[in-house]
Backbone as CSV, one residue per row, in Angstrom:
resi,resn,N_x,N_y,N_z,CA_x,CA_y,CA_z,C_x,C_y,C_z
1,UNK,31.493,107.811,10.581,31.541,106.745,9.592,32.783,105.880,9.766
2,UNK,33.897,106.502,10.225,35.095,105.729,10.542,34.772,104.692,11.600
3,UNK,33.983,105.091,12.623,33.551,104.175,13.682,32.776,103.002,13.091
4,UNK,31.919,103.264,12.095,31.105,102.222,11.468,31.991,101.202,10.762
5,UNK,33.001,101.669,10.012,33.908,100.764,9.299,34.708,99.925,10.288
6,UNK,35.177,100.563,11.363,35.950,99.840,12.369,35.101,98.779,13.056
7,UNK,33.811,99.061,13.297,32.961,98.079,13.953,32.787,96.859,13.072
8,UNK,32.684,97.035,11.748,32.515,95.899,10.855,33.758,95.023,10.828
9,UNK,34.923,95.658,10.761,36.174,94.911,10.777,36.341,94.220,12.125
10,UNK,35.955,94.926,13.196,36.028,94.346,14.524,35.143,93.126,14.668
11,UNK,33.964,93.156,14.047,33.058,92.005,14.093,33.713,90.781,13.469
12,UNK,34.382,90.976,12.333,35.067,89.891,11.650,36.169,89.337,12.532
13,UNK,36.906,90.222,13.208,38.004,89.808,14.081,37.505,88.977,15.253
14,UNK,36.367,89.366,15.841,35.852,88.679,17.017,35.582,87.206,16.755
15,UNK,35.147,86.895,15.532,34.820,85.509,15.208,36.047,84.612,15.323
16,UNK,37.193,85.122,14.890,38.398,84.310,14.833,39.373,84.571,15.978
17,UNK,39.086,85.532,16.819,40.004,85.883,17.901,40.022,84.803,18.971
18,UNK,41.205,84.310,19.293,41.335,83.294,20.323,40.904,83.805,21.674
19,UNK,41.013,85.112,21.904,40.662,85.667,23.202,39.180,85.530,23.497
20,UNK,38.386,85.355,22.465,36.938,85.209,22.658,36.611,83.997,23.530
21,UNK,37.451,82.982,23.459,37.153,81.735,24.155,37.763,81.667,25.554
22,UNK,38.142,82.824,26.131,38.633,82.856,27.500,37.574,82.310,28.443
23,UNK,38.008,81.648,29.481,37.091,80.988,30.389,36.887,81.792,31.673
24,UNK,35.766,81.615,32.313,35.495,82.253,33.590,34.574,81.345,34.397
25,UNK,34.369,81.668,35.667,33.538,80.833,36.525,32.064,81.089,36.269
26,UNK,31.249,80.054,36.400,29.797,80.209,36.352,29.213,79.647,37.645
27,UNK,28.161,80.251,38.120,27.680,79.848,39.435,26.223,79.403,39.434
28,UNK,25.546,79.460,38.328,24.142,79.079,38.346,23.723,78.638,36.950
29,UNK,22.566,77.948,36.870,22.102,77.466,35.576,20.909,78.258,35.085
30,UNK,20.815,79.520,35.517,19.813,80.450,35.010,20.526,81.706,34.537
31,UNK,20.232,82.136,33.303,20.804,83.356,32.744,19.677,84.311,32.371
32,UNK,19.904,85.585,32.590,18.927,86.607,32.222,19.416,87.380,31.005
33,UNK,18.573,87.414,29.984,18.890,88.086,28.716,17.905,89.231,28.510
34,UNK,18.405,90.380,28.068,17.528,91.519,27.768,17.958,92.128,26.436
35,UNK,17.056,92.922,25.839,17.500,93.692,24.675,16.556,93.752,23.508
36,UNK,17.162,93.810,22.361,16.513,94.058,21.079,15.367,93.085,20.831
37,UNK,14.157,93.625,20.658,12.997,92.785,20.407,13.111,91.986,19.124
38,UNK,13.756,92.569,18.128,13.938,91.872,16.853,14.863,90.666,17.035
39,UNK,15.938,90.830,17.809,16.822,89.697,18.108,16.071,88.610,18.870
40,UNK,15.247,89.034,19.809,14.470,88.079,20.598,13.572,87.241,19.701
41,UNK,12.882,87.902,18.769,11.955,87.195,17.893,12.677,86.364,16.836
42,UNK,13.779,86.906,16.306,14.383,86.287,15.127,15.256,85.072,15.442
43,UNK,15.890,85.046,16.616,16.714,83.875,16.899,16.779,83.473,18.373
44,UNK,16.680,84.431,19.309,16.956,84.109,20.704,15.933,83.161,21.321
45,UNK,14.668,83.327,21.019,13.649,82.480,21.636,13.906,81.017,21.331
46,UNK,14.122,80.699,20.055,14.343,79.300,19.656,15.712,78.793,20.091
47,UNK,16.732,79.653,20.021,18.058,79.237,20.471,18.052,78.920,21.964
48,UNK,17.366,79.760,22.741,17.305,79.547,24.188,16.613,78.230,24.519
49,UNK,15.548,77.924,23.798,14.837,76.668,24.027,15.734,75.471,23.721
50,UNK,16.448,75.533,22.592,17.325,74.435,22.191,18.505,74.290,23.144
51,UNK,19.028,75.425,23.604,20.168,75.390,24.506,19.765,74.806,25.861
52,UNK,18.590,75.163,26.329,18.097,74.615,27.592,17.918,73.101,27.494
53,UNK,17.388,72.657,26.395,17.168,71.221,26.198,18.493,70.458,26.181
54,UNK,19.517,71.080,25.613,20.825,70.420,25.463,21.678,70.526,26.720
55,UNK,21.593,71.660,27.433,22.517,71.931,28.536,21.854,72.150,29.898
56,UNK,20.520,72.081,29.941,19.777,72.292,31.191,20.098,73.655,31.812
57,UNK,20.147,74.671,30.976,20.348,76.049,31.425,19.142,76.866,30.986
58,UNK,18.434,77.455,31.921,17.267,78.269,31.613,17.703,79.688,31.284
59,UNK,17.180,80.230,30.193,17.475,81.617,29.809,16.173,82.404,29.863
60,UNK,16.109,83.343,30.809,14.946,84.215,30.914,15.098,85.365,29.932
61,UNK,14.113,85.527,29.055,14.193,86.530,27.994,13.282,87.712,28.281
62,UNK,13.844,88.911,28.163,13.069,90.145,28.233,13.479,91.039,27.076
63,UNK,12.521,91.838,26.585,12.831,92.789,25.518,13.415,94.062,26.098
64,UNK,12.962,95.176,25.570,13.419,96.455,26.089,14.235,97.280,25.131
65,UNK,14.642,96.684,24.012,15.363,97.447,23.003,16.874,97.256,23.056
66,UNK,17.522,97.666,21.972,18.967,97.483,21.826,19.751,98.222,22.904
67,UNK,19.323,99.436,23.237,20.062,100.217,24.237,20.043,99.511,25.590
68,UNK,18.916,98.952,25.959,18.859,98.178,27.206,19.747,96.945,27.100
69,UNK,19.787,96.329,25.928,20.616,95.150,25.722,22.100,95.435,25.838
70,UNK,22.471,96.695,25.776,23.871,97.100,25.966,24.086,97.600,27.390
71,UNK,23.260,98.513,27.824,23.527,99.210,29.096,23.184,98.376,30.326
72,UNK,22.148,97.544,30.256,21.866,96.657,31.384,22.945,95.593,31.534
73,UNK,23.551,95.219,30.411,24.658,94.268,30.457,25.905,94.954,31.017
74,UNK,26.115,96.202,30.625,27.254,96.960,31.137,27.188,97.097,32.660
75,UNK,25.989,97.355,33.182,25.818,97.529,34.624,25.612,96.211,35.359
76,UNK,25.591,95.105,34.619,25.383,93.751,35.147,24.013,93.567,35.792
77,UNK,23.047,94.348,35.322,21.658,94.105,35.706,21.095,92.901,34.953
78,UNK,21.740,92.537,33.859,21.398,91.334,33.101,22.698,90.592,32.801
79,UNK,22.602,89.272,32.608,23.807,88.486,32.322,24.338,88.747,30.920
80,UNK,23.431,88.765,29.952,23.818,89.073,28.573,22.614,89.615,27.837
81,UNK,22.807,90.023,26.596,21.706,90.679,25.900,21.808,90.580,24.400
82,UNK,20.926,91.328,23.748,20.905,91.366,22.290,20.817,92.799,21.811
83,UNK,21.536,93.090,20.739,21.515,94.436,20.177,21.583,94.357,18.662
84,UNK,20.888,95.296,18.013,20.980,95.415,16.554,21.717,96.704,16.185
85,UNK,22.511,97.192,17.105,23.460,98.263,16.798,24.715,98.068,17.628
86,UNK,25.814,98.712,17.177,27.077,98.650,17.900,27.061,99.720,18.981
87,UNK,28.096,99.751,19.816,28.123,100.745,20.882,28.289,102.155,20.328
88,UNK,27.782,103.132,21.047,27.950,104.527,20.673,29.370,104.958,21.024
89,UNK,30.088,105.553,20.092,31.514,105.840,20.307,31.791,106.792,21.459
90,UNK,30.822,107.610,21.831,31.041,108.590,22.899,30.468,108.145,24.238
91,UNK,30.085,106.882,24.363,29.476,106.381,25.584,30.421,105.374,26.245
92,UNK,31.025,105.767,27.356,32.021,104.930,28.015,31.421,103.644,28.568
93,UNK,30.209,103.718,29.089,29.561,102.520,29.626,29.334,101.478,28.535
94,UNK,28.902,101.922,27.351,28.655,100.982,26.259,29.951,100.371,25.740
95,UNK,31.047,101.116,25.809,32.333,100.613,25.325,32.858,99.446,26.164
96,UNK,32.358,99.295,27.377,32.815,98.221,28.257,32.218,96.864,27.885
97,UNK,31.228,96.885,27.011,30.485,95.671,26.668,31.128,94.950,25.488
98,UNK,31.109,93.615,25.538,31.553,92.818,24.406,30.417,92.617,23.420
99,UNK,30.726,92.699,22.130,29.725,92.535,21.075,30.138,91.364,20.191
100,UNK,29.324,90.325,20.186,29.587,89.171,19.326,28.527,89.114,18.224
101,UNK,28.901,89.337,16.972,27.921,89.261,15.882,27.543,87.803,15.615
102,UNK,26.254,87.520,15.591,25.803,86.138,15.399,24.900,85.968,14.187
103,UNK,24.317,87.054,13.685,23.363,86.927,12.581,23.315,88.217,11.773
104,UNK,22.762,88.100,10.580,22.465,89.263,9.728,20.957,89.394,9.607
105,UNK,20.472,90.589,9.834,19.058,90.890,9.666,18.927,91.999,8.630
106,UNK,17.803,92.076,7.976,17.556,93.152,7.008,16.528,94.120,7.562
107,UNK,16.621,95.364,7.132,15.585,96.338,7.425,14.531,96.256,6.331
108,UNK,13.296,96.048,6.717,12.208,95.887,5.757,11.321,97.119,5.746
109,UNK,10.953,97.556,4.551,9.986,98.637,4.391,8.601,97.999,4.355
110,UNK,7.732,98.383,5.280,6.439,97.712,5.400,5.280,98.692,5.192
111,UNK,4.181,98.157,4.651,2.938,98.907,4.477,1.768,97.999,4.853
112,UNK,0.587,98.564,4.797,-0.641,97.791,5.004,-0.801,96.791,3.861
113,UNK,-1.324,95.588,4.132,-1.488,94.582,3.074,-2.310,95.052,1.880
114,UNK,-3.251,95.998,2.090,-4.105,96.453,1.003,-3.525,97.643,0.230
115,UNK,-2.370,98.109,0.632,-1.721,99.199,-0.103,-1.238,98.650,-1.454
116,UNK,-1.575,99.298,-2.577,-1.233,98.748,-3.890,0.243,98.838,-4.271
117,UNK,1.035,99.627,-3.578,2.459,99.784,-3.919,3.207,98.498,-3.588
118,UNK,4.084,98.075,-4.506,4.830,96.825,-4.325,6.330,97.050,-4.173
119,UNK,6.830,98.150,-4.722,8.275,98.369,-4.746,8.586,99.854,-4.555
120,UNK,9.658,100.126,-3.809,10.180,101.489,-3.681,11.685,101.443,-3.889
121,UNK,12.247,102.584,-4.248,13.703,102.666,-4.358,14.271,103.238,-3.060
122,UNK,15.557,103.046,-2.876,16.199,103.596,-1.686,16.115,105.118,-1.684
123,UNK,16.209,105.725,-2.855,16.115,107.176,-2.949,14.720,107.653,-2.555
124,UNK,13.698,106.912,-2.941,12.337,107.275,-2.539,12.156,107.156,-1.028
125,UNK,12.734,106.141,-0.444,12.661,105.980,1.006,13.309,107.173,1.711
126,UNK,14.458,107.592,1.214,15.137,108.758,1.785,14.245,109.998,1.729
127,UNK,13.549,110.169,0.618,12.697,111.343,0.455,11.447,111.268,1.324
128,UNK,10.943,110.058,1.567,9.799,109.904,2.473,10.209,110.306,3.886
129,UNK,11.343,109.802,4.340,11.808,110.097,5.698,12.243,111.549,5.860
130,UNK,12.632,112.175,4.754,13.045,113.580,4.811,11.879,114.535,4.634
131,UNK,10.693,113.992,4.321,9.502,114.823,4.146,9.366,115.403,2.751
132,UNK,10.137,114.911,1.781,10.067,115.410,0.404,8.985,114.700,-0.398
133,UNK,8.694,113.455,-0.099,7.584,112.719,-0.717,6.543,112.500,0.365
134,UNK,5.342,113.020,0.136,4.303,112.982,1.170,2.989,112.360,0.696
135,UNK,2.917,111.951,-0.579,1.680,111.375,-1.111,2.003,110.083,-1.841
136,UNK,1.159,109.065,-1.626,1.379,107.769,-2.268,1.322,107.851,-3.784
137,UNK,0.655,108.881,-4.302,0.566,109.044,-5.754,1.948,109.191,-6.380
138,UNK,2.881,109.761,-5.653,4.255,109.914,-6.147,4.974,108.575,-6.293
139,UNK,4.407,107.532,-5.680,4.986,106.185,-5.747,4.104,105.254,-6.571
140,UNK,3.265,105.846,-7.430,2.305,105.092,-8.248,1.258,104.371,-7.392
141,UNK,0.933,104.973,-6.256,-0.095,104.417,-5.387,-1.342,105.270,-5.389
142,UNK,-2.140,105.148,-4.346,-3.364,105.933,-4.237,-3.050,107.415,-4.019
143,UNK,-4.009,108.249,-4.364,-3.872,109.687,-4.075,-4.261,109.894,-2.616
144,UNK,-3.291,109.685,-1.735,-3.537,109.744,-0.295,-2.241,110.121,0.409
145,UNK,-2.348,110.793,1.550,-1.130,111.189,2.265,-0.375,109.985,2.819
146,UNK,0.934,110.042,2.770,1.771,109.015,3.370,1.863,109.280,4.873
147,UNK,1.575,108.266,5.665,1.697,108.381,7.115,2.901,107.559,7.574
148,UNK,3.954,108.248,7.911,5.208,107.603,8.306,5.226,107.355,9.809
149,UNK,5.559,106.123,10.194,5.684,105.767,11.601,7.142,105.402,11.892
150,UNK,7.645,105.862,13.040,9.034,105.606,13.401,9.177,105.475,14.908
151,UNK,10.308,104.906,15.330,10.630,104.798,16.743,10.971,106.156,17.333
152,UNK,10.606,106.356,18.607,11.067,107.536,19.332,12.576,107.432,19.558
153,UNK,13.237,108.574,19.643,14.661,108.582,19.918,15.484,108.239,18.690
154,UNK,16.783,108.406,18.816,17.681,108.203,17.676,18.682,107.081,17.889
155,UNK,18.642,106.405,19.046,19.636,105.367,19.296,19.013,103.989,19.474
156,UNK,17.724,103.843,19.156,17.141,102.506,19.110,17.816,101.738,17.985
157,UNK,17.746,100.413,18.047,18.420,99.614,17.030,17.988,99.948,15.613
158,UNK,16.668,99.956,15.373,16.162,100.241,14.027,16.405,101.705,13.658
159,UNK,16.085,102.623,14.587,16.261,104.047,14.299,17.700,104.410,13.991
160,UNK,18.615,103.872,14.779,20.039,104.131,14.565,20.486,103.562,13.215
161,UNK,20.010,102.338,12.899,20.400,101.691,11.638,19.881,102.460,10.425
162,UNK,18.642,102.956,10.509,18.090,103.754,9.399,18.963,104.981,9.160
163,UNK,19.291,105.673,10.225,20.089,106.903,10.094,21.482,106.604,9.554
164,UNK,22.060,105.486,9.996,23.417,105.146,9.580,23.462,104.617,8.150
165,UNK,22.594,103.653,7.841,22.658,102.979,6.547,22.063,103.802,5.408
166,UNK,21.018,104.569,5.682,20.344,105.306,4.611,20.877,106.729,4.489
167,UNK,21.152,107.365,5.618,21.509,108.784,5.588,22.976,109.070,5.944
168,UNK,23.677,108.085,6.492,25.047,108.302,6.992,25.074,109.492,7.949
169,UNK,24.011,109.620,8.742,23.875,110.749,9.656,23.054,110.280,10.860
170,UNK,23.728,109.959,11.980,23.026,109.389,13.128,22.198,110.419,13.891
171,UNK,22.316,111.690,13.506,21.499,112.726,14.152,20.325,113.169,13.281
172,UNK,20.115,112.502,12.155,19.058,112.869,11.211,17.682,112.854,11.879
173,UNK,16.888,113.881,11.615,15.526,113.944,12.136,14.545,113.536,11.050
174,UNK,13.423,112.962,11.444,12.358,112.572,10.518,11.152,113.461,10.807
175,UNK,11.034,114.591,10.140,10.083,115.639,10.538,8.613,115.266,10.440
176,UNK,8.263,114.376,9.515,6.842,114.067,9.316,6.391,112.793,10.034
177,UNK,7.296,112.117,10.698,6.967,110.813,11.281,6.188,110.933,12.585
178,UNK,5.272,109.999,12.792,4.632,109.844,14.079,5.510,108.903,14.895
179,UNK,5.999,109.361,16.053,6.973,108.602,16.830,6.256,107.726,17.867
180,UNK,6.656,106.451,17.911,6.097,105.494,18.858,7.217,104.866,19.685
181,UNK,6.864,104.253,20.790,7.867,103.884,21.794,8.746,102.690,21.418
182,UNK,8.264,101.816,20.535,9.076,100.648,20.173,8.631,100.098,18.825
183,UNK,9.369,99.093,18.339,9.069,98.533,17.015,7.704,97.862,16.967
184,UNK,7.292,97.235,18.078,5.980,96.574,18.094,4.837,97.518,17.775
185,UNK,4.710,98.644,18.479,3.654,99.608,18.156,3.779,100.183,16.745
186,UNK,5.003,100.344,16.256,5.189,100.835,14.880,4.593,99.845,13.891
187,UNK,4.904,98.565,14.070,4.390,97.536,13.175,2.863,97.440,13.258
188,UNK,2.322,97.524,14.466,0.870,97.446,14.637,0.161,98.650,14.017
189,UNK,0.805,99.827,14.064,0.207,101.020,13.456,0.060,100.839,11.955
190,UNK,1.087,100.258,11.324,1.033,100.026,9.880,-0.015,98.964,9.549
191,UNK,-0.168,97.973,10.402,-1.180,96.934,10.188,-2.587,97.509,10.116
192,UNK,-2.826,98.616,10.805,-4.176,99.172,10.888,-4.370,100.444,10.068
193,UNK,-3.350,100.833,9.293,-3.424,102.088,8.538,-3.032,101.837,7.090
194,UNK,-4.000,101.887,6.184,-3.718,101.587,4.781,-2.738,102.582,4.162
195,UNK,-2.606,103.758,4.751,-1.671,104.762,4.234,-0.361,104.812,5.017
196,UNK,-0.183,103.849,5.927,1.010,103.839,6.760,2.209,103.220,6.078
197,UNK,3.388,103.610,6.535,4.642,103.028,6.074,5.648,103.126,7.215
198,UNK,6.545,102.172,7.287,7.561,102.170,8.335,8.699,101.249,7.914
199,UNK,9.761,101.281,8.683,10.873,100.347,8.511,11.053,99.599,9.823
200,UNK,11.229,98.282,9.724,11.472,97.452,10.890,12.359,96.292,10.472
201,UNK,12.727,95.442,11.410,13.506,94.262,11.053,12.652,93.265,10.302
202,UNK,13.221,92.655,9.268,12.419,91.762,8.427,11.952,90.536,9.205
203,UNK,12.788,90.027,10.107,12.383,88.848,10.875,11.187,89.145,11.763
204,UNK,11.086,90.371,12.240,9.922,90.790,13.027,8.718,91.046,12.126
205,UNK,8.974,91.675,10.972,7.893,91.996,10.036,7.174,90.741,9.551
206,UNK,7.897,89.648,9.393,7.299,88.410,8.890,6.261,87.842,9.851
207,UNK,6.316,88.255,11.095,5.363,87.762,12.089,4.103,88.620,12.165
208,UNK,4.063,89.692,11.367,2.928,90.614,11.368,2.144,90.495,10.059
209,UNK,0.895,90.968,10.095,0.085,91.010,8.883,0.326,92.335,8.165
210,UNK,1.530,92.434,7.565,1.929,93.616,6.810,2.466,93.176,5.455
211,UNK,2.564,94.125,4.548,3.198,93.869,3.257,4.650,94.337,3.337
212,UNK,5.566,93.455,2.968,6.979,93.816,2.911,7.273,94.242,1.480
213,UNK,7.583,95.517,1.299,7.838,96.029,-0.035,9.193,95.563,-0.556
214,UNK,9.280,95.395,-1.868,10.587,95.211,-2.495,11.322,96.541,-2.439
215,UNK,12.619,96.481,-2.251,13.453,97.672,-2.217,14.461,97.571,-3.346
216,UNK,14.422,98.539,-4.263,15.247,98.456,-5.478,15.004,97.126,-6.192
217,UNK,13.734,96.702,-6.207,13.301,95.474,-6.894,13.842,94.194,-6.265
218,UNK,14.240,94.243,-5.004,14.726,93.053,-4.302,13.929,92.858,-3.019
219,UNK,13.513,91.621,-2.778,12.869,91.276,-1.515,13.940,90.881,-0.485
220,UNK,13.729,91.205,0.790,14.716,90.847,1.811,14.581,89.386,2.250
221,UNK,14.887,88.464,1.338,14.827,87.046,1.684,16.239,86.529,1.976
222,UNK,16.326,85.265,2.359,17.603,84.687,2.787,18.687,84.836,1.720
223,UNK,18.351,84.507,0.482,19.356,84.533,-0.584,19.825,85.951,-0.893
224,UNK,18.892,86.886,-0.969,19.289,88.253,-1.339,20.098,88.917,-0.230
225,UNK,19.794,88.594,1.031,20.576,89.143,2.136,21.969,88.523,2.143
226,UNK,22.050,87.207,2.043,23.333,86.507,2.100,24.271,86.955,0.988
227,UNK,23.724,87.188,-0.206,24.554,87.608,-1.343,24.888,89.095,-1.314
228,UNK,24.199,89.858,-0.496,24.426,91.295,-0.466,23.651,92.041,-1.533
229,UNK,22.678,91.373,-2.163,21.871,92.026,-3.203,20.842,92.979,-2.592
230,UNK,20.372,92.664,-1.402,19.430,93.546,-0.707,20.252,94.579,0.053
231,UNK,19.934,95.868,-0.135,20.876,96.913,0.280,20.856,97.253,1.771
232,UNK,19.775,96.926,2.496,19.692,97.334,3.894,19.783,96.117,4.811
233,UNK,20.958,95.845,5.290,21.149,94.755,6.239,22.125,95.208,7.318
234,UNK,22.040,94.552,8.483,22.909,94.938,9.597,23.148,93.715,10.483
235,UNK,24.231,93.691,11.249,24.486,92.563,12.149,23.573,92.605,13.369
236,UNK,23.282,91.438,13.901,22.630,91.296,15.193,23.668,90.739,16.164
237,UNK,23.800,91.389,17.311,24.858,91.050,18.257,24.305,90.406,19.523
238,UNK,25.081,89.489,20.089,24.911,89.101,21.479,25.898,89.942,22.280
239,UNK,25.403,90.588,23.319,26.252,91.438,24.152,26.555,90.729,25.471
240,UNK,27.744,90.984,25.999,28.132,90.352,27.255,29.122,91.258,27.990
241,UNK,29.203,91.064,29.280,30.133,91.828,30.103,31.329,90.942,30.436
242,UNK,32.540,91.347,30.055,33.721,90.524,30.332,33.935,90.245,31.815
243,UNK,33.283,91.035,32.690,33.431,90.839,34.135,32.322,89.971,34.732
244,UNK,31.437,89.462,33.915,30.309,88.692,34.431,30.770,87.402,35.105
245,UNK,30.137,87.073,36.217,30.447,85.819,36.910,30.006,84.612,36.086
246,UNK,29.112,84.829,35.136,28.600,83.744,34.293,29.188,83.770,32.884
247,UNK,30.356,84.367,32.748,30.953,84.530,31.417,31.178,83.189,30.715
248,UNK,31.605,82.181,31.449,31.863,80.879,30.835,30.603,80.330,30.174
249,UNK,29.476,80.395,30.891,28.222,79.874,30.331,27.735,80.728,29.177
250,UNK,27.906,82.039,29.274,27.484,82.944,28.202,28.250,82.642,26.921
251,UNK,29.552,82.452,27.035,30.350,82.176,25.842,30.107,80.772,25.300
252,UNK,29.718,79.864,26.179,29.298,78.546,25.716,28.030,78.674,24.876
253,UNK,27.124,79.552,25.315,25.903,79.789,24.530,26.242,80.413,23.177
254,UNK,27.181,81.347,23.160,27.561,81.993,21.899,28.168,80.974,20.942
255,UNK,28.995,80.063,21.458,29.546,79.016,20.599,28.421,78.142,20.041
256,UNK,27.392,77.921,20.867,26.237,77.152,20.395,25.524,77.900,19.270
257,UNK,25.409,79.228,19.401,24.767,80.020,18.347,25.520,79.899,17.028
258,UNK,26.849,79.807,17.085,27.664,79.682,15.874,27.748,78.239,15.358
259,UNK,27.275,77.284,16.149,27.371,75.877,15.757,26.424,75.557,14.608
260,UNK,26.583,74.386,14.055,25.699,73.974,12.954,24.241,73.946,13.397
261,UNK,23.981,73.429,14.595,22.608,73.387,15.091,22.059,74.796,15.291
262,UNK,22.871,75.674,15.873,22.434,77.043,16.092,22.137,77.772,14.789
263,UNK,22.981,77.573,13.795,22.778,78.251,12.510,21.525,77.730,11.807
264,UNK,21.232,76.462,11.947,20.008,75.912,11.360,18.771,76.546,11.988
265,UNK,18.833,76.770,13.296,17.712,77.403,13.984,17.526,78.826,13.465
266,UNK,18.615,79.558,13.280,18.523,80.931,12.766,17.912,80.963,11.366
267,UNK,18.402,80.099,10.492,17.891,80.064,9.125,16.390,79.753,9.121
268,UNK,15.978,78.820,9.974,14.556,78.470,10.062,13.710,79.641,10.544
269,UNK,14.344,80.591,11.239,13.628,81.761,11.751,13.842,83.000,10.888
270,UNK,14.447,82.826,9.703,14.481,83.907,8.725,15.677,84.828,8.777
271,UNK,16.719,84.495,9.560,17.917,85.329,9.568,19.098,84.550,8.996
272,UNK,20.098,85.274,8.540,21.298,84.668,7.970,22.362,84.564,9.066
273,UNK,22.861,83.372,9.371,23.938,83.261,10.356,25.136,84.120,9.953
274,UNK,25.727,84.771,10.914,26.794,85.730,10.616,27.949,85.085,9.867
275,UNK,28.402,83.936,10.319,29.584,83.327,9.701,29.266,82.675,8.353
276,UNK,27.994,82.615,7.973,27.629,82.117,6.646,27.749,83.199,5.579
277,UNK,27.941,84.443,5.991,27.975,85.548,5.017,28.996,86.602,5.442
278,UNK,30.219,86.164,5.712,31.250,87.096,6.176,31.623,88.137,5.120
279,UNK,31.370,87.835,3.863,31.700,88.811,2.818,30.877,90.092,2.950
280,UNK,29.731,90.012,3.663,28.909,91.206,3.841,29.648,92.274,4.646
281,UNK,30.607,91.857,5.471,31.379,92.827,6.253,32.111,93.772,5.312
282,UNK,32.786,93.204,4.314,33.557,94.030,3.381,32.641,94.826,2.457
283,UNK,31.528,94.223,2.036,30.584,94.942,1.177,30.046,96.157,1.915
284,UNK,29.687,95.969,3.179,29.113,97.079,3.937,30.169,98.143,4.240
285,UNK,31.410,97.725,4.424,32.489,98.700,4.619,32.653,99.585,3.390
286,UNK,32.596,98.972,2.221,32.721,99.750,0.969,31.532,100.696,0.811
287,UNK,30.334,100.202,1.144,29.152,101.055,1.047,29.254,102.249,1.999
288,UNK,29.772,101.995,3.200,29.908,103.061,4.186,30.905,104.117,3.722
289,UNK,32.004,103.673,3.154,33.015,104.607,2.664,32.482,105.430,1.495
290,UNK,31.707,104.771,0.613,31.117,105.486,-0.518,30.110,106.529,-0.036
291,UNK,29.292,106.155,0.967,28.316,107.096,1.511,29.008,108.277,2.173
292,UNK,30.106,107.999,2.881,30.853,109.071,3.525,31.441,110.017,2.489
293,UNK,31.969,109.453,1.396,32.556,110.268,0.337,31.508,111.157,-0.317
294,UNK,30.306,110.574,-0.568,29.223,111.351,-1.175,28.769,112.473,-0.256
295,UNK,28.696,112.166,1.059,28.291,113.180,2.028,29.287,114.328,2.081
296,UNK,30.573,114.003,2.078,31.615,115.033,2.104,31.609,115.872,0.828
297,UNK,31.291,115.216,-0.309,31.224,115.914,-1.582,30.089,116.934,-1.588
298,UNK,28.926,116.522,-1.007,27.781,117.425,-0.945,28.085,118.646,-0.089
299,UNK,28.802,118.424,1.036,29.154,119.519,1.911,30.081,120.498,1.197
300,UNK,31.015,119.954,0.430,31.988,120.764,-0.291,31.324,121.679,-1.300
301,UNK,30.230,121.172,-1.936,29.568,121.931,-3.005,28.460,122.831,-2.500
302,UNK,28.182,122.785,-1.196,27.121,123.664,-0.676,27.622,125.101,-0.520
């Protein structure tokens, strides 16, 4: 949890750090981007199109998940990438990567459109993922089993964020969940299963025919995320390698993402520009410290 607090403070520092604008040589007008599918859908596709139109630089986009968006950049198999999680503290390769926060995304709880449930609490979500609530009747829904869908592995962007933000435990297991390879199949499973439930990025969820549940009576819309009223939000990062031969062009793109034009594109695609809601850094730090304190208290009383 100390690592989580430091990453939030570090994100704030990166925005204002003069070292961020260091220059390097660029040798071509094509950049390869890989990583988080949610980042790709929520801002990168439109930003890349606008940047190409303005600067005549083509950005080839590939998905592959947050871990690929960090590790392929570390190994320079890609020029830059996207991630919805910070580096793992025990992974030396990931520590070599630069992380620039550019947007805020929310985690959305999704169900089938015909599911009658409209709202869940954070505590109910915890119990669903822990296997303590297994029937929709417990949530004032149909008398039917809850079918939980989740990403395979524990270090995917969404999976890692769920464990960190909801459980303060990055090794938490979800015993009743059906595990799928990526967020896309998870979302599609919920689309076709009236008893399904899952968590995904809200910007991705909006592109699917799913119901986005209110969480603690709040919808994950622009205003509630920006104000910090919606409880599950996380930064979206552009990742880069400080040793990249194309560092100058990559950082020019990042400055474009932070520009007025770039922020307008993000807002139009349903995400909150990072520098428009810097207070969320401190709010999330306080939440993390409170969660850590509660976790330590529970251990003490066991």
